[in-house]
C-alpha positions as CSV (number, residue, x, y, z in Angstrom):
1,M,30.1,-1.8,-44.9
2,A,27.6,-2.5,-42.7
3,N,25.3,0.5,-41.6
4,N,25.5,0.4,-37.5
5,K,23.1,2.6,-36.9
6,A,20.5,0.1,-38.1
7,L,22.2,-2.5,-35.8
8,G,22.4,-0.2,-32.6
9,T,25.5,0.6,-30.8
10,G,28.6,-1.0,-31.8
11,G,27.2,-3.1,-35.0
12,R,24.8,-5.4,-32.6
13,K,21.1,-5.5,-31.9
14,S,20.1,-3.5,-29.1
15,D,18.1,-5.0,-26.4
16,R,14.8,-3.4,-27.7
17,D,15.6,-5.2,-31.2
18,L,16.2,-8.4,-29.1
19,K,12.8,-8.4,-27.3
20,I,10.5,-11.3,-28.7
21,R,7.4,-9.8,-30.1
22,L,4.3,-11.7,-30.8
23,K,1.4,-11.1,-33.4
24,T,-2.0,-11.0,-32.1
25,A,-3.4,-14.5,-33.0
26,K,-6.9,-15.3,-33.9
27,G,-9.0,-15.6,-31.0
28,R,-6.6,-13.7,-28.5
29,K,-6.9,-10.5,-26.9
30,V,-4.3,-7.4,-27.3
31,S,-3.9,-7.8,-23.9
32,S,-2.9,-11.5,-23.7
33,T,-0.7,-11.0,-26.4
34,K,0.9,-8.5,-24.5
35,W,1.0,-10.7,-21.1
36,L,2.4,-13.5,-23.1
37,E,5.4,-10.8,-24.5
38,R,6.1,-9.9,-21.0
39,Q,6.5,-13.4,-19.7
40,L,8.8,-14.4,-22.8
41,N,11.0,-11.3,-22.3
42,D,11.0,-11.6,-18.3
43,P,14.4,-12.9,-17.1
44,Y,12.9,-14.2,-13.9
45,V,10.8,-16.1,-15.5
46,A,13.5,-17.7,-17.7
47,R,15.6,-18.1,-14.2
48,A,12.6,-19.6,-12.6
49,R,12.2,-22.1,-15.1
50,S,16.1,-22.9,-15.1
51,E,16.1,-23.1,-11.1
52,G,13.1,-25.3,-10.9
53,Y,10.7,-22.6,-8.9
54,R,7.0,-22.6,-10.2
55,S,6.8,-19.1,-10.8
56,R,8.7,-16.0,-10.8
57,A,7.2,-14.9,-7.5
58,A,9.6,-17.3,-5.7
59,F,12.3,-14.3,-6.2
60,K,10.2,-11.9,-4.6
61,I,10.5,-14.0,-1.2
62,K,14.0,-14.7,-1.7
63,E,15.0,-11.3,-2.0
64,L,12.6,-10.2,0.9
65,D,14.3,-12.7,2.9
66,E,18.0,-11.4,2.2
67,K,17.1,-8.2,3.0
68,H,15.0,-8.9,6.1
69,K,16.0,-12.2,7.4
70,L,12.6,-13.7,7.3
71,L,13.5,-17.2,7.2
72,R,15.8,-19.5,9.2
73,K,16.4,-23.2,9.7
74,G,13.6,-25.0,11.9
75,M,10.9,-22.4,11.9
76,R,7.5,-23.1,11.1
77,V,5.8,-21.1,8.4
78,V,2.2,-20.6,7.0
79,D,1.8,-19.6,3.2
80,L,-1.5,-18.0,2.5
81,G,-2.4,-18.1,-1.4
82,A,0.5,-20.5,-2.0
83,A,-0.5,-21.3,-5.6
84,P,1.4,-22.3,-7.8
85,G,3.8,-23.0,-4.9
86,G,6.8,-21.1,-5.5
87,W,6.9,-19.1,-1.9
88,S,6.6,-22.5,-0.2
89,Q,9.5,-23.8,-2.4
90,V,11.7,-21.3,-1.2
91,A,10.7,-21.7,2.4
92,A,10.8,-25.2,2.6
93,A,14.5,-25.2,1.3
94,A,15.2,-22.1,3.6
95,V,14.0,-24.0,6.9
96,G,14.9,-27.5,6.2
97,S,11.2,-28.6,5.9
98,T,11.1,-32.6,4.8
99,V,8.4,-34.8,4.0
100,D,9.0,-36.5,7.3
101,K,8.9,-33.6,9.4
102,P,6.9,-30.9,7.3
103,L,7.5,-27.3,8.7
104,I,5.5,-25.5,6.0
105,V,1.5,-25.2,5.6
106,G,0.1,-23.7,2.5
107,I,-3.4,-23.0,1.3
108,D,-5.0,-22.1,-1.5
109,Y,-8.4,-22.2,-3.6
110,L,-6.2,-23.5,-6.7
111,D,-5.2,-27.1,-7.4
112,M,-1.4,-27.3,-6.5
113,D,1.1,-30.3,-7.0
114,P,2.6,-31.5,-4.1
115,I,5.5,-30.1,-2.8
116,P,8.3,-31.9,-0.8
117,G,7.9,-30.9,3.1
118,V,4.7,-28.9,2.5
119,V,1.3,-29.8,3.7
120,L,-1.0,-28.1,1.1
121,L,-4.8,-27.1,1.7
122,K,-7.2,-26.7,-1.4
123,K,-9.4,-24.2,0.5
124,D,-10.4,-20.5,0.3
125,F,-8.6,-18.6,3.2
126,T,-11.2,-16.3,3.4
127,D,-13.9,-19.1,4.2
128,E,-14.9,-19.1,8.0
129,D,-13.2,-22.2,8.9
130,A,-10.1,-22.0,7.0
131,P,-8.1,-20.6,10.1
132,A,-9.0,-23.5,12.2
133,A,-8.0,-26.0,9.2
134,L,-4.6,-24.2,9.0
135,V,-4.1,-24.4,12.6
136,A,-5.0,-28.3,12.6
137,A,-2.5,-28.9,9.8
138,M,0.0,-27.2,11.9
139,G,-0.4,-30.1,14.6
140,G,-1.0,-27.7,17.4
141,H,2.2,-25.6,17.0
142,K,2.4,-21.9,16.4
143,A,4.1,-20.3,13.5
144,D,7.2,-18.2,13.0
145,L,6.3,-16.4,9.8
146,V,2.7,-15.9,8.1
147,M,3.6,-15.0,4.4
148,S,0.8,-13.8,2.1
149,D,1.0,-13.3,-1.7
150,M,-2.7,-13.3,-1.9
151,A,-4.6,-10.9,-4.1
152,W,-8.1,-10.6,-5.4
153,P,-8.8,-10.6,-9.4
154,T,-8.7,-7.1,-10.1
155,T,-12.0,-5.2,-11.2
156,G,-10.2,-2.3,-13.0
157,H,-11.8,0.0,-10.3
158,R,-8.8,1.5,-8.5
159,A,-10.9,2.4,-5.3
160,T,-12.6,-0.9,-5.0
161,D,-9.5,-3.0,-6.0
162,H,-7.6,-1.2,-3.2
163,L,-10.5,-1.8,-0.8
164,R,-10.5,-5.6,-1.2
165,I,-6.9,-5.9,-1.1
166,V,-6.8,-3.9,2.1
167,H,-9.8,-6.5,3.6
168,L,-7.7,-9.4,2.4
169,I,-4.5,-8.2,4.2
170,E,-6.8,-7.3,7.3
171,I,-7.8,-11.1,7.6
172,A,-4.3,-12.4,7.1
173,A,-3.2,-9.9,9.6
174,D,-5.7,-11.2,12.3
175,F,-4.7,-14.4,11.7
176,A,-1.1,-14.1,12.0
177,I,-1.5,-12.2,15.0
178,H,-3.5,-15.3,16.6
179,V,-1.2,-18.0,15.3
180,L,2.6,-16.6,15.6
181,N,5.2,-17.3,18.5
182,P,6.5,-14.1,20.2
183,G,8.9,-12.9,17.9
184,G,7.4,-14.0,14.7
185,A,6.9,-12.3,11.7
186,F,4.3,-11.5,8.9
187,V,4.5,-10.4,5.2
188,A,1.8,-9.5,2.8
189,K,1.5,-8.0,-0.8
190,V,-0.4,-4.5,-0.9
191,F,-1.0,-2.3,-3.8
192,Q,-1.6,1.4,-4.4
193,G,0.5,3.2,-2.0
194,G,0.2,0.6,0.9
195,T,-2.2,0.1,3.7
196,E,-4.9,2.0,5.1
197,H,-3.9,3.8,8.6
198,E,-6.1,1.5,10.9
199,L,-4.4,-1.5,9.6
200,L,-1.1,-0.2,9.7
201,H,-1.7,1.4,13.1
202,M,-2.9,-2.2,14.4
203,L,0.2,-4.0,12.9
204,K,2.5,-1.5,14.8
205,R,0.8,-2.4,18.1
206,H,1.5,-6.0,18.0
207,F,4.9,-5.9,16.1
208,K,8.0,-4.2,17.0
209,S,8.7,-2.7,13.4
210,T,6.6,-2.6,10.3
211,F,7.7,-1.3,6.9
212,H,7.1,-1.4,3.1
213,S,9.5,-3.4,0.6
214,K,9.7,-3.5,-3.2
215,P,11.8,-6.6,-4.0
216,P,13.6,-6.2,-7.3
217,S,12.2,-9.0,-9.1
218,S,8.7,-7.0,-8.7
219,R,8.0,-5.6,-12.0
220,S,9.0,-1.7,-12.0
221,D,5.5,-0.8,-13.4
222,S,3.4,-2.9,-10.7
223,A,1.8,-1.1,-8.0
224,E,2.6,-4.1,-5.6
225,A,4.7,-3.7,-2.7
226,Y,4.9,-5.9,0.3
227,L,4.1,-5.1,3.9
228,V,6.9,-6.7,6.4
229,A,6.1,-6.5,10.3
230,K,8.8,-8.2,12.5
231,G,9.0,-8.8,16.1
232,F,5.4,-10.0,17.2
233,K,5.1,-9.2,20.6
234,G,2.9,-11.9,21.6
235,I,-1.0,-12.1,22.6
236,A,-0.3,-11.7,26.2
237,E,1.0,-8.2,25.7
238,N,-2.0,-7.2,23.4
239,P,-5.2,-8.3,25.5
240,D,-7.3,-6.5,22.7
241,A,-6.1,-8.7,20.1
């Protein structure tokens, strides 16, 4: 008789036993091996591959949209930190962006393969002339949504990393305030307990509602969440913008 205890409940291998485990190859760090194991065992990575998305991050914006109704047909979207392009892919399909009439503009300093219906700029968003380049790429139109999945490379020092990501969000938020149509929205990645008080206060001054959200596809052991601001009041109502 088979020993069910060795196979897990009901005589089948448990989920723990079914996980792919890798040996640390020569020249590969332990951290790299763990990252590869996580990727190989991540159901969202498999789904992204099977559904044609460039990264598992595509499901984050899909889930945020399902919950907060961020995307709709005909709207114009700016994607900050767009590489490898998963968010732009989702947005293009949701708003009906086409090659003849692109409604999405993405920017990143990394190389990206073309995405139908998306204007891609290879540029660092923190460069001084980046906002003007994005405005020009929009052809004089204002945006209805500015979304940002940007993050600085981490240093391992929590306080430093937190300050850097807050600074990045501040730049993105300032850009959003100056390019959004009234009623528009802003969504951005945050870490370690959200945003600083001043930034959140500024967003509350410019948007009708602000809140944090963690989509199901965001790894449970990750400190990331997303700041969502909806109902942009417009520059006219904010002379100090």
